[in-house]
N, C-alpha and C positions, 0 to 999 in steps of 0.2 A: 203383449197380448193380455187383454182383460179377461179374468175368469168370472164366470157367472155361477152363482150358487144355484143348484137345482133342488130346491126343497121338495120333499115328497108331499107335504101337506100344507104349504104356505097358504093355499086357498082357504084354509080353515079360518084365518083372520077375516078375510073378505066375507066368508059365510056368516060369521058372527055379526059383522057390521051390518050386512044386508038384512039379516034376520031381525035385527033390532032397529032397522030403519035409520042407520047412522051413515053420514057421509064420511069420507076419509078425513076431512077437516074436523068434523065433530068428534070422531074417535081420537084423532090426534090430540085434540084439546083435553080429552079425558086422561090421557097418559102423559101429557106434557112434551110432545114432539110436534114437528110440522107435518102437514098433509103429504109433503113429498117423501117424508120418511115412511109413512104408511104405504104409499105407493111402492116404494122400494122393497119393503117387507113382503108385500103381497105378490110382487112380481118375481121375487127371489134374487133381486140384485143386491140386497143388503140383509144382514141379520141384526136383530135388535141387540143392543148392549145388555149385559146382565141386569142392570138396574131398570132398563126399559122393559125387559122381559118380565121382571117381577111385577111391574105395573100392569102389563098386558094380562098376566095371569090373574091379578087381583080384579081388574075391571071385568074380565070375561068369566070370572068365577071358575077358572080352571079349564074352560072350554078350549082355549088356545094354550099350548104348552111348548117348552123349548124344543121338544122332539119334532114339532111341526115345522121347524126351521132348519133341521139337520138335512144335509144333502151332500151330494158329491160334487165338488167344484169341477 
């Protein structure tokens, strides 16, 4: 059985993207991943790897933090 991460605030990434008029593909290009990765992060199906999380924090200037992807599987 596949476990889904239920992040408390994963929507924070989508909030940032939309506030800055970025598509998932555009944001993905900024941090060096695919659009499907962004979709997974926003839906809570995946957590960013530490190096990707560092890039997310850099691009969002700290608006999106690791705690936004913590949750109970």
